[in-house]
mmCIF file of the C-alpha atoms, coordinates in Angstrom:
data_MODEL
# 
_entry.id   MODEL 
# 
loop_
_atom_site.group_PDB 
_atom_site.id 
_atom_site.type_symbol 
_atom_site.label_atom_id 
_atom_site.label_alt_id 
_atom_site.label_comp_id 
_atom_site.label_asym_id 
_atom_site.label_entity_id 
_atom_site.label_seq_id 
_atom_site.pdbx_PDB_ins_code 
_atom_site.Cartn_x 
_atom_site.Cartn_y 
_atom_site.Cartn_z 
_atom_site.occupancy 
_atom_site.B_iso_or_equiv 
_atom_site.pdbx_formal_charge 
_atom_site.auth_seq_id 
_atom_site.auth_comp_id 
_atom_site.auth_asym_id 
_atom_site.auth_atom_id 
_atom_site.pdbx_PDB_model_num 
ATOM 1   C CA . MET A 1 1   ? 121.857 117.485 75.257  1.00 0.00 ? 1   MET A CA 1 
ATOM 2   C CA . PRO A 1 2   ? 120.435 114.089 76.274  1.00 0.00 ? 2   PRO A CA 1 
ATOM 3   C CA . GLU A 1 3   ? 117.298 114.024 78.384  1.00 0.00 ? 3   GLU A CA 1 
ATOM 4   C CA . LYS A 1 4   ? 117.848 113.485 82.103  1.00 0.00 ? 4   LYS A CA 1 
ATOM 5   C CA . LEU A 1 5   ? 116.725 110.189 83.567  1.00 0.00 ? 5   LEU A CA 1 
ATOM 6   C CA . ARG A 1 6   ? 114.151 110.192 86.357  1.00 0.00 ? 6   ARG A CA 1 
ATOM 7   C CA . ILE A 1 7   ? 115.806 108.065 89.049  1.00 0.00 ? 7   ILE A CA 1 
ATOM 8   C CA . VAL A 1 8   ? 114.643 106.624 92.364  1.00 0.00 ? 8   VAL A CA 1 
ATOM 9   C CA . PHE A 1 9   ? 117.621 105.746 94.571  1.00 0.00 ? 9   PHE A CA 1 
ATOM 10  C CA . MET A 1 10  ? 117.230 102.841 97.007  1.00 0.00 ? 10  MET A CA 1 
ATOM 11  C CA . GLY A 1 11  ? 119.777 102.226 99.739  1.00 0.00 ? 11  GLY A CA 1 
ATOM 12  C CA . THR A 1 12  ? 120.417 102.305 103.475 1.00 0.00 ? 12  THR A CA 1 
ATOM 13  C CA . PRO A 1 13  ? 123.996 101.966 104.858 1.00 0.00 ? 13  PRO A CA 1 
ATOM 14  C CA . ASP A 1 14  ? 126.832 104.483 105.074 1.00 0.00 ? 14  ASP A CA 1 
ATOM 15  C CA . PHE A 1 15  ? 128.695 103.133 102.046 1.00 0.00 ? 15  PHE A CA 1 
ATOM 16  C CA . ALA A 1 16  ? 125.642 103.694 99.808  1.00 0.00 ? 16  ALA A CA 1 
ATOM 17  C CA . VAL A 1 17  ? 125.977 107.456 100.366 1.00 0.00 ? 17  VAL A CA 1 
ATOM 18  C CA . GLU A 1 18  ? 128.939 107.612 97.969  1.00 0.00 ? 18  GLU A CA 1 
ATOM 19  C CA . SER A 1 19  ? 126.778 106.190 95.182  1.00 0.00 ? 19  SER A CA 1 
ATOM 20  C CA . LEU A 1 20  ? 124.056 108.751 95.873  1.00 0.00 ? 20  LEU A CA 1 
ATOM 21  C CA . LYS A 1 21  ? 126.669 111.533 95.859  1.00 0.00 ? 21  LYS A CA 1 
ATOM 22  C CA . ALA A 1 22  ? 127.953 110.344 92.478  1.00 0.00 ? 22  ALA A CA 1 
ATOM 23  C CA . LEU A 1 23  ? 124.413 110.234 91.133  1.00 0.00 ? 23  LEU A CA 1 
ATOM 24  C CA . ILE A 1 24  ? 123.811 113.818 92.241  1.00 0.00 ? 24  ILE A CA 1 
ATOM 25  C CA . LYS A 1 25  ? 127.075 114.928 90.594  1.00 0.00 ? 25  LYS A CA 1 
ATOM 26  C CA . SER A 1 26  ? 126.024 113.208 87.354  1.00 0.00 ? 26  SER A CA 1 
ATOM 27  C CA . GLY A 1 27  ? 123.225 115.721 86.978  1.00 0.00 ? 27  GLY A CA 1 
ATOM 28  C CA . GLN A 1 28  ? 120.447 113.177 86.611  1.00 0.00 ? 28  GLN A CA 1 
ATOM 29  C CA . GLN A 1 29  ? 117.044 113.904 88.119  1.00 0.00 ? 29  GLN A CA 1 
ATOM 30  C CA . ILE A 1 30  ? 116.578 112.155 91.464  1.00 0.00 ? 30  ILE A CA 1 
ATOM 31  C CA . VAL A 1 31  ? 112.821 111.975 91.972  1.00 0.00 ? 31  VAL A CA 1 
ATOM 32  C CA . GLY A 1 32  ? 112.907 110.126 95.295  1.00 0.00 ? 32  GLY A CA 1 
ATOM 33  C CA . VAL A 1 33  ? 114.849 108.046 97.769  1.00 0.00 ? 33  VAL A CA 1 
ATOM 34  C CA . VAL A 1 34  ? 113.776 104.769 99.383  1.00 0.00 ? 34  VAL A CA 1 
ATOM 35  C CA . THR A 1 35  ? 115.504 103.627 102.557 1.00 0.00 ? 35  THR A CA 1 
ATOM 36  C CA . SER A 1 36  ? 114.803 101.468 105.592 1.00 0.00 ? 36  SER A CA 1 
ATOM 37  C CA . PRO A 1 37  ? 112.580 102.790 108.387 1.00 0.00 ? 37  PRO A CA 1 
ATOM 38  C CA . ASP A 1 38  ? 114.320 104.500 111.315 1.00 0.00 ? 38  ASP A CA 1 
ATOM 39  C CA . LYS A 1 39  ? 115.578 101.918 113.826 1.00 0.00 ? 39  LYS A CA 1 
ATOM 40  C CA . PRO A 1 40  ? 115.747 102.085 117.648 1.00 0.00 ? 40  PRO A CA 1 
ATOM 41  C CA . SER A 1 41  ? 119.345 102.558 118.755 1.00 0.00 ? 41  SER A CA 1 
ATOM 42  C CA . GLY A 1 42  ? 121.359 103.135 121.919 1.00 0.00 ? 42  GLY A CA 1 
ATOM 43  C CA . ARG A 1 43  ? 120.348 102.908 125.532 1.00 0.00 ? 43  ARG A CA 1 
ATOM 44  C CA . GLY A 1 44  ? 117.321 105.122 125.159 1.00 0.00 ? 44  GLY A CA 1 
ATOM 45  C CA . LYS A 1 45  ? 116.215 103.262 122.030 1.00 0.00 ? 45  LYS A CA 1 
ATOM 46  C CA . GLN A 1 46  ? 115.867 106.559 120.197 1.00 0.00 ? 46  GLN A CA 1 
ATOM 47  C CA . LEU A 1 47  ? 114.969 106.180 116.536 1.00 0.00 ? 47  LEU A CA 1 
ATOM 48  C CA . LYS A 1 48  ? 118.044 106.506 114.349 1.00 0.00 ? 48  LYS A CA 1 
ATOM 49  C CA . PRO A 1 49  ? 117.657 107.362 110.645 1.00 0.00 ? 49  PRO A CA 1 
ATOM 50  C CA . SER A 1 50  ? 119.720 105.614 107.973 1.00 0.00 ? 50  SER A CA 1 
ATOM 51  C CA . ALA A 1 51  ? 122.791 107.272 106.502 1.00 0.00 ? 51  ALA A CA 1 
ATOM 52  C CA . ILE A 1 52  ? 120.927 107.608 103.193 1.00 0.00 ? 52  ILE A CA 1 
ATOM 53  C CA . LYS A 1 53  ? 117.989 109.381 104.825 1.00 0.00 ? 53  LYS A CA 1 
ATOM 54  C CA . LEU A 1 54  ? 120.284 111.858 106.585 1.00 0.00 ? 54  LEU A CA 1 
ATOM 55  C CA . PHE A 1 55  ? 122.199 112.597 103.379 1.00 0.00 ? 55  PHE A CA 1 
ATOM 56  C CA . ALA A 1 56  ? 119.035 112.918 101.262 1.00 0.00 ? 56  ALA A CA 1 
ATOM 57  C CA . GLN A 1 57  ? 117.585 115.365 103.799 1.00 0.00 ? 57  GLN A CA 1 
ATOM 58  C CA . LYS A 1 58  ? 120.824 117.376 103.751 1.00 0.00 ? 58  LYS A CA 1 
ATOM 59  C CA . MET A 1 59  ? 120.694 117.517 99.942  1.00 0.00 ? 59  MET A CA 1 
ATOM 60  C CA . GLY A 1 60  ? 116.999 118.459 99.890  1.00 0.00 ? 60  GLY A CA 1 
ATOM 61  C CA . ILE A 1 61  ? 115.906 115.330 98.030  1.00 0.00 ? 61  ILE A CA 1 
ATOM 62  C CA . ARG A 1 62  ? 112.208 114.594 98.384  1.00 0.00 ? 62  ARG A CA 1 
ATOM 63  C CA . PRO A 1 63  ? 110.320 112.406 98.872  1.00 0.00 ? 63  PRO A CA 1 
ATOM 64  C CA . ILE A 1 64  ? 112.148 110.064 101.216 1.00 0.00 ? 64  ILE A CA 1 
ATOM 65  C CA . LEU A 1 65  ? 110.178 106.835 101.480 1.00 0.00 ? 65  LEU A CA 1 
ATOM 66  C CA . GLN A 1 66  ? 110.696 104.402 104.373 1.00 0.00 ? 66  GLN A CA 1 
ATOM 67  C CA . PRO A 1 67  ? 108.306 101.523 103.777 1.00 0.00 ? 67  PRO A CA 1 
ATOM 68  C CA . ALA A 1 68  ? 107.987 98.749  106.332 1.00 0.00 ? 68  ALA A CA 1 
ATOM 69  C CA . ASN A 1 69  ? 106.258 96.641  103.681 1.00 0.00 ? 69  ASN A CA 1 
ATOM 70  C CA . LEU A 1 70  ? 107.558 96.820  100.102 1.00 0.00 ? 70  LEU A CA 1 
ATOM 71  C CA . LYS A 1 71  ? 104.326 95.275  98.803  1.00 0.00 ? 71  LYS A CA 1 
ATOM 72  C CA . SER A 1 72  ? 101.959 97.731  100.499 1.00 0.00 ? 72  SER A CA 1 
ATOM 73  C CA . THR A 1 73  ? 99.470  99.425  98.191  1.00 0.00 ? 73  THR A CA 1 
ATOM 74  C CA . GLU A 1 74  ? 100.390 102.866 99.522  1.00 0.00 ? 74  GLU A CA 1 
ATOM 75  C CA . PHE A 1 75  ? 104.101 102.351 98.796  1.00 0.00 ? 75  PHE A CA 1 
ATOM 76  C CA . ILE A 1 76  ? 103.474 100.921 95.317  1.00 0.00 ? 76  ILE A CA 1 
ATOM 77  C CA . GLU A 1 77  ? 101.138 103.791 94.407  1.00 0.00 ? 77  GLU A CA 1 
ATOM 78  C CA . THR A 1 78  ? 103.682 106.353 95.639  1.00 0.00 ? 78  THR A CA 1 
ATOM 79  C CA . LEU A 1 79  ? 106.423 104.732 93.522  1.00 0.00 ? 79  LEU A CA 1 
ATOM 80  C CA . LYS A 1 80  ? 104.166 104.723 90.461  1.00 0.00 ? 80  LYS A CA 1 
ATOM 81  C CA . ALA A 1 81  ? 103.436 108.423 90.965  1.00 0.00 ? 81  ALA A CA 1 
ATOM 82  C CA . LEU A 1 82  ? 107.176 109.212 90.882  1.00 0.00 ? 82  LEU A CA 1 
ATOM 83  C CA . ASN A 1 83  ? 107.198 108.000 87.269  1.00 0.00 ? 83  ASN A CA 1 
ATOM 84  C CA . ALA A 1 84  ? 110.847 106.885 87.416  1.00 0.00 ? 84  ALA A CA 1 
ATOM 85  C CA . ASP A 1 85  ? 112.769 105.712 84.370  1.00 0.00 ? 85  ASP A CA 1 
ATOM 86  C CA . ILE A 1 86  ? 115.041 103.537 86.522  1.00 0.00 ? 86  ILE A CA 1 
ATOM 87  C CA . TYR A 1 87  ? 115.735 102.531 90.105  1.00 0.00 ? 87  TYR A CA 1 
ATOM 88  C CA . LEU A 1 88  ? 119.320 102.549 91.303  1.00 0.00 ? 88  LEU A CA 1 
ATOM 89  C CA . VAL A 1 89  ? 119.652 100.046 94.151  1.00 0.00 ? 89  VAL A CA 1 
ATOM 90  C CA . VAL A 1 90  ? 122.697 99.972  96.468  1.00 0.00 ? 90  VAL A CA 1 
ATOM 91  C CA . ALA A 1 91  ? 122.560 97.730  99.547  1.00 0.00 ? 91  ALA A CA 1 
ATOM 92  C CA . PHE A 1 92  ? 118.821 97.611  100.006 1.00 0.00 ? 92  PHE A CA 1 
ATOM 93  C CA . ARG A 1 93  ? 116.347 94.822  100.673 1.00 0.00 ? 93  ARG A CA 1 
ATOM 94  C CA . MET A 1 94  ? 115.201 92.204  98.165  1.00 0.00 ? 94  MET A CA 1 
ATOM 95  C CA . LEU A 1 95  ? 112.668 93.926  95.955  1.00 0.00 ? 95  LEU A CA 1 
ATOM 96  C CA . PRO A 1 96  ? 109.439 92.149  95.095  1.00 0.00 ? 96  PRO A CA 1 
ATOM 97  C CA . GLU A 1 97  ? 108.617 91.833  91.398  1.00 0.00 ? 97  GLU A CA 1 
ATOM 98  C CA . ILE A 1 98  ? 105.838 94.426  91.681  1.00 0.00 ? 98  ILE A CA 1 
ATOM 99  C CA . VAL A 1 99  ? 108.501 97.015  92.630  1.00 0.00 ? 99  VAL A CA 1 
ATOM 100 C CA . TRP A 1 100 ? 111.284 96.184  90.170  1.00 0.00 ? 100 TRP A CA 1 
ATOM 101 C CA . SER A 1 101 ? 108.856 95.877  87.285  1.00 0.00 ? 101 SER A CA 1 
ATOM 102 C CA . LEU A 1 102 ? 107.564 99.462  87.674  1.00 0.00 ? 102 LEU A CA 1 
ATOM 103 C CA . PRO A 1 103 ? 110.261 101.644 86.076  1.00 0.00 ? 103 PRO A CA 1 
ATOM 104 C CA . ALA A 1 104 ? 110.223 102.168 82.338  1.00 0.00 ? 104 ALA A CA 1 
ATOM 105 C CA . ARG A 1 105 ? 113.820 100.971 81.842  1.00 0.00 ? 105 ARG A CA 1 
# 
């Protein structure tokens, strides 16, 4: 049996959830999720999590990273520690070179 890939999924909107679902069904190892920070919404400006964050929480995927700055040392070090083979990106922000050059594949 082939070795499972270590995958970090990056996405935010509702339609990205279907890709994350398919990834889970594929049996690969999801070692983390990266999504946008919670945003103020509605009249009370309550923080609203992204669809990806809600789904990842429901599925028990950890960690869920929500960096405000994709170049921050803390975020980069956390990504390195996940030791991902690949990142799967669906409707996320432009990634700086330091981020997309981290995974092995």
